[in-house]
C-alpha positions, -999 to 999 in steps of 0.1 A, spaced: 158 -613 -625 175 -646 -636 144 -659 -653 140 -625 -671 177 -627 -682 174 -663 -695 143 -653 -716 161 -623 -730 192 -644 -740 172 -671 -755 153 -647 -778 186 -630 -787 203 -663 -794 174 -674 -818 175 -645 -838 212 -633 -841 245 -648 -844 268 -657 -814 291 -626 -817 262 -601 -821 244 -619 -793 274 -613 -768 278 -577 -781 241 -570 -772 244 -588 -740 273 -568 -730 255 -535 -739 225 -546 -722 244 -556 -690 263 -522 -690 229 -503 -692 215 -527 -666 245 -520 -642 244 -483 -649 207 -481 -643 211 -504 -611 240 -481 -599 219 -449 -605 189 -465 -588 211 -475 -558 229 -440 -557 195 -424 -558 179 -445 -533 211 -441 -511 208 -403 -514 172 -404 -505 177 -428 -478 206 -405 -464 184 -374 -465 155 -392 -448 179 -405 -422 194 -369 -418 159 -354 -415 148 -381 -389 181 -373 -371 173 -336 -371 138 -342 -359 149 -367 -332 174 -339 -320 148 -313 -319 124 -338 -300 152 -348 -277 160 -310 -270 122 -303 -265 122 -332 -240 151 -320 -221 136 -286 -218 104 -300 -207 123 -320 -181 142 -289 -169 109 -270 -166 94 -298 -148 122 -300 -123 120 -263 -117 81 -266 -111 87 -295 -88 114 -274 -69 90 -245 -65 61 -268 -55 86 -284 -28 95 -248 -16 58 -240 -14 52 -273 4 80 -262 28 63 -228 33 30 -245 38 46 -268 63 59 -239 82 27 -221 79 10 -252 93 33 -252 121 27 -215 129 -10 -222 127 -6 -252 152 14 -231 174 -12 -202 174 -39 -228 178 -21 -240 210 -17 -205 222 -55 -199 217 -62 -230 235 -43 -219 268 -63 -191 285 -30 -175 299 -14 -174 266 -45 -163 250 -47 -134 274 -11 -125 268 -18 -124 230 -49 -102 236 -28 -77 258 -2 -74 231 -27 -66 204 -43 -40 225 -9 -22 233 -1 -22 198 -33 -3 190 -28 20 218 7 29 207 -2 35 171 -31 57 178 -24 76 209 6 96 224 24 77 252 14 104 277 -23 97 272 -23 60 282 -6 37 308 -3 -1 306 -6 -26 335 -24 0 356 -26 -11 393 -53 2 415 -52 4 453 -73 -26 458 -46 -47 440 -64 -51 408 -44 -47 376 -60 -33 344 -43 -41 310 -44 -2 303 -61 30 311 -66 61 290 -60 95 305 -89 117 296 -100 151 312 -83 142 345 -101 108 345 -91 73 339 -108 50 313 -100 14 320 -95 -10 291 -92 -48 296 -86 -76 271 -110 -105 272 -106 -135 249 -136 -161 252 -126 -186 228 -137 -221 241 -175 -221 236 -169 -199 205 -151 -227 189 -177 -251 200 -202 -228 181 -180 -229 149 -173 -265 148 -207 -278 157 -226 -299 131 -262 -295 144 -281 -265 153 -290 -280 187 -253 -283 195 -246 -249 183 -274 -234 204 -259 -252 234 -225 -237 229 -239 -203 222 -257 -201 255 -225 -211 273 -207 -185 253 -231 -158 263 -225 -167 298 -187 -164 294 -190 -129 279 -213 -117 307 -189 -130 332 -161 -111 317 -183 -80 317 -191 -85 354 -154 -89 363 -144 -55 344 -174 -36 360 -165 -47 395 -127 -46 394 -120 -15 373 -148 10 376 -136 27 406 -145 65 408 -130 69 441 -96 61 424 -101 85 396 -119 62 369 -149 73 350 -181 53 354 -175 36 322 -150 8 311 -139 -8 278 -138 -45 271 -116 -53 243 -121 -84 223 -91 -90 200 -111 -110 172 -137 -95 149 -154 -129 146 -157 -133 184 -169 -97 186 -195 -103 159 -209 -135 177 -210 -116 210 -225 -83 198 -242 -88 167 -256 -124 170 -266 -120 207 -287 -87 214 -289 -94 251 -251 -91 255 -249 -54 245 -280 -47 266 -263 -64 296 -229 -46 292 -248 -12 288 -264 -18 322 -230 -26 337 -214 5 320 -190 -15 301 -185 -10 262 -175 -39 243 -150 -31 213 -133 -50 187 -100 -40 170 -119 -16 145 -143 -3 170 -113 5 194 -95 24 168 -125 46 160 -129 52 198 -93 63 204 -95 86 175 -126 102 192 -108 103 224 -77 119 208 -100 146 191 -118 153 223 -85 158 241 -72 181 214 -106 201 216 -102 204 254 -67 216 252 -77 244 228 -104 252 251 -81 255 280 -56 278 261 -85 298 246 -78 328 269 -42 329 258 -50 326 222 -76 355 227 -50 378 245 -25 370 217 -50 378 190 -58 412 210 -22 420 210 -18 413 174 -49 435 166 -34 465 187 -1 462 167 -20 461 135 -39 493 145 -5 509 154 8 499 121 -21 513 103 -16 547 119 21 547 110 11 537 75 -12 567 74 13 591 85 38 578 59 10 580 33 6 617 42 40 625 40 42 608 6 12 628 -6 25 661 5 59 654 -10 41 646 -42 22 678 -41 53 698 -34 71 682 -62 41 692 -85 44 728 -73 82 729 -80 76 716 -115 50 741 -123 71 770 -110 100 758 -130 80 754 -160 68 789 -157 105 801 -153 115 784 -184 86 801 -202 96 835 -191 132 830 -202 122 819 -236 100 848 -240 127 873 -230 151 855 -254 128 859 -283 123 897 -276 161 900 -279 164 881 -311 137 904 -328 155 937 -319 189 924 -328 203 929 -292 214 901 -274 194 901 -241 213 871 -227 251 871 -228 263 847 -255 290 824 -243 327 831 -256 345 803 -274 372 803 -244 342 801 -220 326 772 -235 
């Protein structure tokens, strides 16, 4: 800038006088100052606008960041709650696993599940729990059917079943499966020998209840010799779903027997109703006869009345033609 001004002053000095030079320089300096001021103001406005826009953009970005942080905090809180729930579920599963490992606790769980099914699908008068026989054996439950008892006992053979599930090789699974079959057959023998007691009012059939569908599937579907063996021992193996179907069948049979027992009473009641219906029909016939005769009598009366009116009209007409009043005309004071 200094070099440019020096050149301009030198050229002006060479061409003009000193006064004119100063005047031109002053005008030029004013224009330069005005241009520089306008340029600075313009640049300041542009810079301020840009700073304002950047500040607004930064505010929006900051707001978005805080919103995302809040959402992230909520998500993390929800995850922590779910993790807490998973921990509780893990504890419950661990407790359940501990229960299933203990034969005594596992047996108690099976009995509880059996009682819930019986209470949901049978009236309390049709079953008893913890039924004790004279030989001292205690069955989980018995069903009262046609004056006979159907014993039901819960069995939960889990040890070797878990071995089948957790085994990595087919050879190891087959070894556990053989032991599992032995366990199930042993439970069948226990039920057949302890609870099928016809001399104490039981039927020659008992039920072995397995509280797990997967264990039932392994015992009955995957091993065909178990159903054959239990059939020879007169023991029916059921799962929760099979037991529900069986109880519904038993309840239907009981209701049908109750209906058959009261069939004579029902027939007598129907005969009485029929007799009353016949008497009502006779009374209705008598009433219909009365109504018919009354209707005919009413028709006769109407006919006679019509004839009488006709005769009166004819006589009145004759009197009018002869000029003689046949019927006395009412006087004004008689009206």
